[in-house]
C-alpha positions as CSV (number, residue, x, y, z in Angstrom):
1,M,156.3,17.5,-10.9
2,A,159.1,19.6,-12.5
3,R,162.5,19.4,-10.8
4,T,165.3,21.9,-10.5
5,P,168.7,20.8,-11.8
6,T,170.7,18.9,-9.2
7,P,173.7,20.5,-7.6
8,Q,175.9,18.4,-9.8
9,Q,174.1,19.7,-12.9
10,G,174.1,23.2,-11.5
11,E,177.8,23.0,-11.1
12,A,178.2,23.0,-14.9
13,E,175.7,25.7,-15.5
14,R,177.2,28.5,-13.4
15,E,180.6,29.5,-12.4
16,K,181.6,28.7,-8.8
17,S,183.4,30.8,-6.3
18,K,186.8,29.4,-5.6
19,R,187.8,31.9,-2.9
20,V,186.3,33.7,0.1
21,S,186.9,36.8,-2.0
22,A,183.4,36.1,-3.4
23,L,182.4,38.1,-0.3
24,R,183.5,41.2,-2.1
25,G,180.1,41.0,-3.7
26,L,178.7,42.4,-0.4
27,G,180.8,45.6,-0.9
28,P,178.0,47.6,-2.6
29,F,175.7,46.9,0.2
30,L,178.2,47.8,2.9
31,A,179.3,51.0,1.2
32,P,176.3,53.2,2.4
33,Y,177.2,52.3,6.0
34,R,180.9,53.3,6.0
35,K,180.6,55.2,9.2
36,M,179.0,52.3,11.0
37,V,181.7,50.0,9.6
38,A,184.4,52.4,10.7
39,L,183.0,52.7,14.3
40,A,182.7,48.9,14.5
41,G,186.3,48.7,13.3
42,L,187.5,51.1,16.0
43,A,185.6,49.2,18.7
44,L,187.1,46.0,17.4
45,T,190.6,47.4,17.4
46,L,190.1,48.8,20.9
47,T,189.1,45.5,22.4
48,A,191.9,43.7,20.6
49,C,194.5,46.2,22.0
50,V,193.1,46.0,25.5
51,S,193.3,42.2,25.3
52,L,196.9,42.4,24.3
53,I,197.9,44.8,27.1
54,L,196.5,42.6,29.9
55,P,199.3,40.0,29.8
56,V,201.9,42.8,30.3
57,A,200.1,43.8,33.5
58,V,200.1,40.2,34.6
59,R,203.8,39.9,34.0
60,R,204.5,43.0,36.2
61,V,202.3,41.6,39.0
62,V,204.0,38.2,38.9
63,D,207.6,39.5,38.7
64,N,207.1,42.1,41.5
65,F,204.6,40.2,43.7
66,G,207.1,39.9,46.5
67,T,208.9,43.2,46.2
68,E,206.3,45.9,45.5
69,S,204.3,47.7,48.2
70,D,200.7,47.0,48.8
71,M,199.8,50.4,47.3
72,L,201.6,49.6,44.0
73,L,199.9,46.2,43.9
74,D,196.6,47.8,44.4
75,R,197.2,50.2,41.5
76,Y,198.1,47.2,39.3
77,F,194.8,45.5,40.2
78,F,192.8,48.7,39.8
79,A,194.4,49.2,36.4
80,A,193.4,45.6,35.5
81,L,189.8,46.4,36.5
82,A,189.9,49.6,34.3
83,F,191.1,47.6,31.4
84,A,188.4,45.0,32.0
85,G,185.7,47.7,32.0
86,L,187.2,49.2,28.8
87,L,187.1,45.7,27.2
88,A,183.5,45.2,28.3
89,V,182.4,48.5,26.8
90,G,184.3,48.0,23.6
91,T,182.9,44.5,23.1
92,A,179.3,45.6,23.7
93,L,179.8,48.5,21.3
94,R,181.3,46.1,18.7
95,Y,178.4,43.7,19.1
96,L,175.8,46.4,18.9
97,L,177.3,47.9,15.7
98,V,178.1,44.7,13.8
99,T,174.8,43.0,14.7
100,R,172.8,46.0,13.6
101,L,174.9,46.3,10.5
102,G,174.2,42.7,9.6
103,E,170.4,43.2,10.0
104,I,170.5,46.3,7.8
105,V,172.7,44.9,5.1
106,V,170.7,41.7,4.8
107,A,167.4,43.7,4.7
108,D,168.9,45.7,1.8
109,I,170.1,42.5,0.0
110,R,166.7,40.9,0.3
111,K,165.0,44.0,-1.1
112,A,167.5,44.3,-3.9
113,V,167.1,40.7,-4.9
114,F,163.3,40.8,-4.8
115,D,163.3,44.0,-6.7
116,R,165.4,42.3,-9.4
117,V,163.4,39.0,-9.7
118,I,159.9,40.6,-9.5
119,G,160.7,42.4,-12.8
120,M,162.2,39.4,-14.6
121,S,160.4,38.1,-17.6
122,P,158.7,34.6,-17.7
123,A,161.7,33.3,-19.6
124,F,163.8,33.6,-16.5
125,Y,161.4,31.4,-14.5
126,E,161.6,28.7,-17.2
127,K,165.1,28.0,-16.0
128,I,164.7,28.4,-12.2
129,M,162.0,27.3,-9.7
130,T,160.3,30.0,-7.7
131,G,161.1,28.0,-4.5
132,E,164.8,28.2,-5.2
133,V,164.6,32.0,-5.6
134,L,162.8,32.1,-2.3
135,S,165.5,29.9,-0.7
136,R,168.2,32.3,-1.8
137,I,166.3,35.3,-0.5
138,T,165.7,33.6,2.9
139,T,168.3,30.8,3.7
140,D,171.3,32.4,1.9
141,T,170.7,35.8,3.4
142,T,170.4,34.3,6.8
143,V,173.9,32.8,6.4
144,I,175.2,36.2,5.3
145,Q,173.5,37.9,8.3
146,S,175.4,35.5,10.6
147,V,178.7,36.3,9.0
148,I,178.3,40.1,8.9
149,G,176.7,40.2,12.3
150,S,179.3,38.0,14.0
151,S,181.8,35.9,12.1
152,V,183.6,38.7,10.2
153,S,184.1,40.9,13.3
154,V,185.2,37.9,15.3
155,A,187.6,36.9,12.5
156,L,189.1,40.4,12.3
157,R,189.5,40.6,16.0
158,N,191.3,37.2,16.0
159,V,193.5,38.4,13.1
160,L,194.5,41.4,15.3
161,I,195.1,39.2,18.3
162,F,197.2,36.8,16.1
163,I,199.4,39.6,14.6
164,G,199.7,41.6,17.8
165,G,200.3,38.5,19.9
166,L,203.1,37.3,17.6
167,V,204.8,40.7,17.8
168,L,204.6,40.9,21.6
169,M,205.7,37.2,21.8
170,L,208.8,38.2,19.8
171,F,209.6,41.1,22.2
172,T,209.1,38.7,25.1
173,S,211.3,35.9,23.8
174,A,212.6,35.7,20.3
175,K,213.9,32.2,20.9
176,L,210.5,30.8,22.0
177,T,208.7,32.7,19.3
178,G,210.9,31.2,16.6
179,M,209.9,27.7,17.9
180,V,206.2,28.7,17.8
181,L,206.5,29.8,14.2
182,L,207.9,26.4,13.2
183,I,204.4,25.0,14.1
184,V,202.6,27.5,11.7
185,P,203.1,25.5,8.5
186,A,201.8,22.4,10.1
187,V,198.6,24.3,11.0
188,I,198.2,26.1,7.7
189,V,198.4,22.9,5.5
190,P,195.2,21.2,6.9
191,I,193.4,24.5,6.8
192,L,194.1,24.9,3.1
193,V,193.5,21.2,2.1
194,L,190.4,20.7,4.2
195,G,189.2,24.2,3.5
196,R,189.0,23.6,-0.2
197,R,186.8,20.5,0.4
198,L,184.7,22.4,2.9
199,R,184.0,25.2,0.4
200,K,182.7,22.6,-2.1
201,L,180.6,20.9,0.5
202,S,179.1,24.2,1.7
203,R,178.0,25.1,-1.8
204,E,176.5,21.7,-2.4
205,N,174.6,21.8,0.9
206,Q,173.1,25.2,0.0
207,D,172.1,23.9,-3.5
208,W,170.3,21.0,-2.0
209,I,168.5,23.3,0.5
210,A,167.4,25.4,-2.4
211,E,166.1,22.4,-4.3
212,S,164.3,21.2,-1.2
213,S,162.6,24.5,-0.9
214,G,161.6,24.5,-4.6
215,N,160.2,21.0,-4.2
216,A,158.1,21.9,-1.2
217,S,156.9,25.1,-2.8
218,E,155.7,23.3,-5.9
219,A,153.9,20.6,-4.0
220,L,152.2,23.0,-1.6
221,L,151.1,25.4,-4.3
222,S,149.5,22.4,-6.1
223,V,148.2,20.7,-2.9
224,Q,144.7,20.2,-4.2
225,T,145.9,18.5,-7.3
226,V,148.3,16.3,-5.3
227,Q,145.5,15.3,-3.0
228,A,142.9,14.8,-5.8
229,F,145.2,12.3,-7.5
230,T,146.2,10.7,-4.2
231,N,149.8,11.5,-4.8
232,E,150.6,12.6,-1.2
233,T,153.0,9.7,-0.8
234,R,154.9,10.6,-3.9
235,A,155.2,14.2,-2.8
236,K,156.3,13.2,0.6
237,D,158.9,10.8,-0.8
238,G,160.2,13.4,-3.2
239,F,160.6,16.0,-0.5
240,A,162.1,13.4,1.9
241,D,164.7,12.3,-0.8
242,V,165.8,15.9,-1.5
243,T,165.9,16.7,2.3
244,D,167.9,13.6,3.0
245,L,170.4,14.5,0.3
246,S,170.6,18.0,1.8
247,L,171.2,16.4,5.3
248,L,173.9,14.1,3.9
249,A,175.7,17.1,2.3
250,A,175.4,19.0,5.6
251,K,176.8,16.0,7.6
252,R,179.8,15.8,5.2
253,R,180.4,19.5,5.7
254,I,180.1,19.2,9.4
255,N,182.4,16.2,9.6
256,T,185.0,17.9,7.5
257,R,184.9,21.0,9.6
258,A,185.1,19.0,12.8
259,V,188.1,17.1,11.6
260,M,189.8,20.4,10.5
261,T,189.1,22.0,13.8
262,M,190.4,18.9,15.7
263,I,193.7,18.8,13.8
264,V,194.3,22.5,14.0
265,I,193.6,22.8,17.7
266,F,195.7,19.6,18.5
267,L,198.7,20.9,16.6
268,I,198.5,24.4,18.1
269,F,198.2,23.3,21.7
270,T,200.8,20.6,21.2
271,G,203.2,23.3,20.1
272,V,202.2,25.5,23.1
273,V,202.9,22.7,25.6
274,G,206.3,22.1,23.9
275,V,207.2,25.7,24.1
276,L,206.1,25.9,27.7
277,W,208.4,23.0,28.5
278,I,211.4,24.7,27.0
279,G,210.5,28.0,28.6
280,A,210.3,26.4,32.1
281,R,213.8,25.0,31.6
282,D,215.0,28.6,30.7
283,V,213.4,30.0,33.9
284,R,215.2,27.4,36.0
285,A,218.4,28.3,34.2
286,G,217.9,32.0,34.9
287,G,217.4,32.9,31.2
288,M,214.0,34.5,31.7
289,S,211.8,35.6,34.6
290,V,208.7,33.8,35.7
291,G,206.6,36.8,34.8
292,A,208.0,36.8,31.3
293,L,207.2,33.1,30.9
294,V,203.7,33.7,32.1
295,Q,203.3,36.6,29.7
296,F,204.6,34.5,26.8
297,V,202.3,31.6,27.7
298,I,199.3,33.9,27.8
299,Y,200.2,35.4,24.4
300,S,200.8,31.9,23.0
301,V,197.4,30.8,24.2
302,M,195.8,33.9,22.7
303,V,197.6,33.4,19.4
304,A,196.7,29.7,19.4
305,G,193.1,30.5,20.3
306,A,193.0,33.1,17.5
307,V,194.3,30.5,14.9
308,G,191.8,27.9,16.2
309,A,188.9,30.4,16.0
310,L,190.0,31.5,12.5
311,S,190.0,27.9,11.3
312,E,186.5,27.5,12.6
313,I,185.3,30.8,11.2
314,W,186.9,30.0,7.8
315,G,184.2,27.4,7.2
316,E,181.5,30.0,8.0
317,L,183.2,32.5,5.6
318,Q,183.3,30.0,2.8
319,R,179.7,29.1,3.4
320,A,178.8,32.8,3.2
321,A,180.9,33.2,0.1
322,G,178.8,30.5,-1.6
323,A,175.6,32.2,-0.4
324,T,176.9,35.6,-1.6
325,E,177.7,34.1,-5.0
326,R,174.2,32.7,-5.4
327,L,172.6,36.0,-4.5
328,V,174.9,38.0,-6.8
329,E,173.9,35.5,-9.6
330,L,170.3,36.7,-9.2
331,L,171.3,40.4,-9.0
332,H,173.4,40.0,-12.2
333,A,171.0,37.6,-14.0
334,E,170.4,38.8,-17.5
335,D,166.9,39.1,-18.7
336,S,165.9,38.4,-22.3
337,V,163.4,41.3,-22.1
338,N,164.8,44.7,-21.2
339,D,163.6,48.3,-21.4
340,P,165.3,50.5,-24.0
341,A,168.0,52.9,-22.9
342,A,166.1,55.9,-24.3
343,P,162.4,54.9,-24.2
344,K,159.9,56.6,-26.5
345,A,156.6,58.1,-25.3
346,L,153.3,56.7,-26.5
347,P,150.8,59.1,-28.3
348,S,148.4,60.7,-25.9
349,P,145.7,59.6,-25.7
350,V,146.5,56.0,-26.6
351,R,144.1,54.8,-29.3
352,G,144.8,51.1,-28.9
353,E,145.9,50.1,-32.4
354,I,148.0,46.9,-32.3
355,S,150.0,45.5,-35.2
356,F,152.1,42.4,-35.7
357,E,154.6,42.8,-38.5
358,G,156.2,39.5,-39.7
359,V,156.3,38.2,-36.2
360,S,157.9,34.8,-35.5
361,F,158.6,33.4,-32.1
362,A,159.7,30.3,-30.2
363,Y,159.7,29.9,-26.4
364,P,163.2,29.9,-24.9
365,S,162.5,26.5,-23.4
366,R,161.4,25.1,-26.8
367,P,163.6,26.9,-29.3
368,N,163.1,24.4,-32.0
369,I,159.3,24.6,-31.9
370,S,157.8,27.7,-33.5
371,A,154.9,29.2,-31.5
372,L,154.2,31.9,-34.1
373,S,155.5,32.0,-37.7
374,E,155.5,35.2,-39.9
375,V,152.3,36.6,-38.4
376,D,151.0,39.8,-39.9
377,L,148.0,41.3,-38.2
378,T,146.6,44.8,-37.6
379,I,143.9,45.4,-35.0
380,A,142.2,48.8,-35.4
381,P,141.4,51.0,-32.4
382,G,138.1,49.9,-30.8
383,E,138.0,46.7,-32.8
384,T,137.0,43.4,-31.1
385,V,139.0,40.5,-32.4
386,A,138.5,36.8,-31.4
387,L,141.4,34.4,-31.6
388,V,140.4,30.8,-32.2
389,G,142.2,27.6,-33.1
390,P,143.2,24.2,-31.7
391,S,145.4,23.9,-28.6
392,G,148.9,25.1,-29.3
393,A,147.9,27.2,-32.2
394,G,149.5,30.3,-30.7
395,K,146.5,32.2,-29.3
396,T,147.8,32.7,-25.8
397,T,151.3,33.4,-27.3
398,V,149.7,36.4,-29.0
399,I,148.4,37.7,-25.7
400,Q,151.8,37.2,-24.0
401,L,153.7,39.0,-26.8
402,I,151.3,42.0,-26.7
403,Q,152.3,42.3,-23.0
404,R,155.9,41.9,-23.9
405,F,156.5,39.0,-21.5
406,Y,158.7,37.8,-24.4
407,D,160.3,39.5,-27.4
408,A,159.6,38.3,-30.9
409,D,162.5,36.4,-32.5
410,H,161.7,38.2,-35.8
411,G,159.4,41.1,-36.8
412,R,157.9,43.6,-34.4
413,I,154.8,44.4,-32.4
414,C,153.5,48.0,-32.3
415,L,151.1,49.9,-30.1
416,D,149.7,53.0,-32.0
417,G,152.6,52.6,-34.5
418,I,155.4,52.6,-31.8
419,P,157.3,49.3,-31.4
420,L,156.9,47.9,-27.9
421,T,160.7,47.4,-27.7
422,D,161.1,51.2,-28.0
423,V,158.8,51.9,-25.0
424,S,159.4,51.1,-21.3
425,R,157.3,48.1,-20.2
426,D,155.7,50.0,-17.3
427,T,154.6,52.7,-19.8
428,F,152.7,50.6,-22.3
429,R,151.4,48.0,-19.8
430,R,149.5,50.8,-18.0
431,H,147.3,50.8,-21.1
432,L,146.5,47.1,-21.0
433,A,144.0,45.2,-18.9
434,L,144.2,41.4,-18.7
435,V,141.8,38.7,-17.6
436,P,143.7,35.4,-17.7
437,Q,142.3,32.0,-18.0
438,D,143.6,31.1,-14.6
439,P,142.8,34.2,-12.5
440,V,145.4,35.2,-9.9
441,I,143.8,36.0,-6.5
442,F,146.0,37.3,-3.7
443,A,145.8,36.5,0.0
444,D,143.9,39.7,0.8
445,T,140.3,41.0,0.9
446,A,137.9,40.9,-2.0
447,R,138.1,44.7,-2.2
448,E,141.9,44.9,-2.4
449,N,142.0,42.1,-5.0
450,I,139.8,44.2,-7.3
451,R,141.7,47.4,-6.4
452,F,144.8,45.7,-7.6
453,G,143.7,46.8,-11.1
454,R,144.1,50.4,-10.1
455,L,145.6,51.1,-6.7
456,D,144.2,54.7,-6.4
457,A,140.6,53.6,-7.0
458,T,138.0,54.6,-4.5
459,D,135.8,52.1,-2.7
460,A,132.9,53.3,-4.8
461,E,134.8,52.7,-8.0
462,V,135.8,49.2,-6.8
463,E,132.2,48.4,-6.1
464,A,131.0,49.7,-9.4
465,A,133.5,47.5,-11.2
466,A,132.3,44.5,-9.1
467,R,128.7,45.2,-10.2
468,A,129.7,45.4,-13.8
469,A,131.5,42.0,-13.5
470,A,128.4,40.4,-11.8
471,A,130.5,40.0,-8.6
472,H,128.8,42.4,-6.2
473,D,126.1,40.0,-5.1
474,F,128.4,37.1,-4.1
475,I,130.9,39.5,-2.5
476,T,128.3,41.2,-0.3
477,A,127.1,37.7,0.8
478,L,130.6,36.9,2.2
479,P,130.9,37.2,6.0
480,E,132.5,40.6,5.9
481,G,131.4,41.7,2.4
482,Y,134.1,43.5,0.4
483,D,136.5,43.3,3.5
484,S,136.3,39.5,3.6
485,F,139.7,37.7,3.4
486,V,139.5,35.3,0.5
487,G,142.5,33.1,1.4
488,E,145.7,32.2,-0.3
489,R,145.2,32.1,-4.1
490,G,141.5,32.7,-3.4
491,V,141.0,29.3,-1.9
492,M,137.7,30.5,-0.2
493,L,136.2,31.3,-3.6
494,S,134.8,29.1,-6.4
495,G,136.3,29.1,-9.9
496,G,133.6,31.3,-11.3
497,Q,133.9,33.8,-8.4
498,K,137.7,34.1,-8.9
499,Q,137.0,34.8,-12.6
500,R,134.5,37.5,-11.8
501,I,137.0,39.1,-9.4
502,A,139.6,39.1,-12.2
503,I,137.1,40.6,-14.6
504,A,136.2,43.4,-12.1
505,R,139.9,44.1,-11.7
506,A,140.2,44.5,-15.5
507,I,137.1,46.7,-15.6
508,L,138.6,48.9,-12.9
509,R,141.8,49.2,-14.8
510,D,139.9,51.2,-17.5
511,A,142.6,50.6,-20.1
512,P,142.3,51.3,-23.9
513,V,143.3,47.7,-24.7
514,L,141.5,44.7,-23.1
515,L,143.0,41.2,-23.3
516,L,140.6,38.3,-22.4
517,D,142.2,34.9,-22.3
518,E,139.1,32.6,-22.0
519,A,137.8,35.0,-19.5
520,T,134.4,33.4,-19.1
521,S,135.5,29.8,-19.2
522,A,134.7,29.1,-15.5
523,L,131.3,30.9,-15.4
524,D,127.8,29.4,-15.3
525,A,125.3,30.4,-18.0
526,E,123.7,33.2,-16.0
527,S,127.0,34.7,-14.8
528,E,128.4,34.4,-18.3
529,R,125.5,36.4,-19.7
530,L,125.9,39.1,-17.1
531,V,129.7,39.3,-17.6
532,Q,129.4,39.1,-21.3
533,D,127.1,42.2,-21.2
534,A,129.7,44.0,-19.2
535,V,132.5,42.9,-21.6
536,D,130.4,44.0,-24.6
537,E,129.9,47.4,-22.9
538,M,133.7,47.8,-22.3
539,A,134.6,46.6,-25.8
540,R,132.6,49.4,-27.5
541,T,135.3,51.9,-26.6
542,R,138.3,49.7,-26.4
543,T,140.5,47.5,-28.5
544,T,139.6,44.0,-27.4
545,I,141.4,40.7,-28.1
546,I,139.6,37.6,-27.0
547,V,140.8,34.1,-26.8
548,A,137.6,32.2,-26.5
549,H,136.2,28.7,-26.7
550,R,132.6,29.6,-26.6
551,L,130.8,30.2,-29.9
552,A,128.5,32.9,-28.4
553,T,131.5,35.0,-27.5
554,V,133.2,34.5,-30.9
555,K,130.2,35.4,-33.0
556,K,130.0,38.8,-31.4
557,A,133.6,39.8,-32.5
558,D,134.1,42.3,-35.2
559,R,136.6,39.9,-36.7
560,I,137.7,36.3,-36.1
561,I,141.3,35.2,-36.5
562,V,141.9,31.5,-37.0
563,L,145.3,30.2,-36.0
564,E,146.8,26.9,-36.6
565,G,150.4,25.9,-36.0
566,G,151.4,29.4,-35.2
567,R,150.1,30.8,-38.5
568,I,147.0,32.8,-39.4
569,V,145.0,30.5,-41.7
570,A,141.8,32.4,-42.0
571,Q,140.1,35.6,-40.8
572,G,136.7,37.2,-41.2
573,K,133.1,37.0,-39.8
574,H,131.6,33.9,-38.4
575,D,129.1,33.3,-41.3
576,D,131.8,33.9,-43.9
577,L,134.3,31.5,-42.3
578,V,131.7,28.8,-41.9
579,A,130.8,29.2,-45.6
580,E,134.4,28.8,-46.6
581,G,134.8,25.5,-44.8
582,G,138.2,24.7,-43.5
583,L,139.4,24.7,-39.9
584,Y,136.9,27.2,-38.5
585,A,134.0,25.4,-40.0
586,K,135.2,22.1,-38.6
587,L,135.6,23.6,-35.1
588,A,132.2,25.2,-35.2
589,R,130.6,21.9,-36.4
590,L,132.3,20.0,-33.6
591,Q,130.8,22.4,-31.1
592,F,127.4,22.2,-32.6
593,T,127.3,18.4,-32.7
594,D,129.2,17.5,-29.5
595,G,128.2,20.4,-27.3
596,A,131.9,21.0,-26.6
597,N,133.3,24.3,-25.5
598,G,136.4,24.1,-27.6
599,L,136.4,26.4,-30.6
C-alpha cells in the first residue's frame, strides 16, 4: 500500500513554524467574533484583578487582627466574600465565552479546510493521502479547540497575574522583589532550551498521528482486497508500526515537557522559600510587618504559580502552533487547476462540440512519461466516439482532461469553441455526465444515490432514470425499495448493480455531453443489452465519448479513435479500420479468437 512521506521527509518538503507566532494564522477565524473575544478579555481581566486584590485584604486582617473592632473585622470578611463571588462570576463568564468561542472557531476552521480540499484537483491528492487530510481536519482542530477554549485564556490570565503580582510585590517590598527577580533568568533558560525541543517533538508527534490515520484509512477502504489476499497481518503490522512511532514521539514530548515543568517549578519554589526565609528575618528585626510578609508571600506564590502554569501551557501553545501551521498549509495549498479571474460564459444552449488542439499532457506524479502527445481531435455535437487502445494508451486521460481534472501541458481543449481554461469549472461541468469504470456509491439510499446526478430531481424522474438504466427491478426488490440504505461505498450491491446506479445517475443528469469510461464492463449480457439500449437512446441527442472494451459497443460508434502511447494512430469506422490492418485489427482479432473483453 502507498505510504505518506515520513515526518523526517515531510520536514524537508514544507516550511516549519519556529515560533508560537504561527498561531496568528487563527486571526482570520477569530476576527468575526471580536465582541466575544473582547467580553472574554474583560472577564479575564476582572478575575485577575480580583485575585490580585485579595492578598491586600489578607494583609489588613493580619496586621489589625488584634486591634480592630469586631464590626470592622466583619466588614473585612464580608468584603472577602464579595470578592470571592465576583471572582466566581467572572471565572464562569470567562469559561462560558472562551469555550463557546473555541467550539465556534474550530467549526469554522473545519468547514473552511473542507471547503478548500473538496475543490482541489486530483493532482493535489497525488501528493497527500486522504487520511492525512482527515487527520488535520479532526486531530489538529481538536488541539486548536483545546487551546482557544482553555489554554490561551489561562495563559493570558497568568500573564496578568504575573505582571500584576510583580508590581504589587515591588510596592510591598522592593528588597525582596529584587531577590525574586534574580531567580527569573534561571527559570527562563530551561523554558527556552527545552521549549525549542518540545516544539519539534510536538510537530513530529502530529505528523505521525496523521500518517497513522492515512494508513488506517487506506487499509479500511480496501478491506475486501486486504482480506482476499490474506494480508490482514501485513496491514495490522503496518498500522502498529506507525502507531508505535507516534507513541514514541508522544512519549518523548511528554518526557521533555515533564522535565521542563519539574525544573521550572523546583527553581521557582526554591526561590520563594529563600525569599520567605529572608523576609522572616526582616519581620523579627522590625523591618516589615507580619501582614506585609504574608501579602508578599501570597503574591510570590501567585507569581510562581503563574510562571509554572505558563511553562506548562507553553507546550500546549507550541503544539497548537504546529497544528495551526498544518491547517494553514491546506488552506493556502496551491492547486494546479484554477478558475479564471474573469470566466467566460458558454453558448446557450450548449451544443456539445469538443475539440483537442495540439494537446500534450503528463501526470504531475509522472512528469517524464507522456500520457498524451500532440493530440488533435474534434468531436461534433451529437457524435458518438469510441476510444480504444491498449492499457496506458491515454483513453481515460482524455476523459479526465475533458472534465478539467488536470490542465494540458500544451495545447487547449474547447467546449463549443470556448477553451475550458476560460470557463469556471462549475459552469462547464454542469453540462457533462460521467459514468466511471469504478462507480462511486455513497452511504445513502438508492434513491439519493441516483438523485446525486441532479439534486432537484423529483422522485418520478429518479425512478424514470432507474428504469432507463435497467436498475428499477433490482431496486424495488431491495428491503425498502428506493429508500433502502446501500451501505458504505455500496457494499450491499453487486458490481453490476453499482454500475447501473451510476448509469441512472448520468441519465438523470441529462447533460449534452456524456462520458462513459467502460460503463458496461461489470454488467451481465442481459443487463448490458438493456443498458446499451438506454445509452443508445441518450446518445442520439448528445455528444458521447465512450471508453469501451466490448466490440459490440465500439461497432455502434459513429467514429472509432485508436490510441497508442498517447497518440492517435488511426480513426474511422469499424470495418474500415479492420480492413486497414494495424493496431485496431490486431485488437479486434484478439477479441474474436480469445473471447477477451479487451479492445
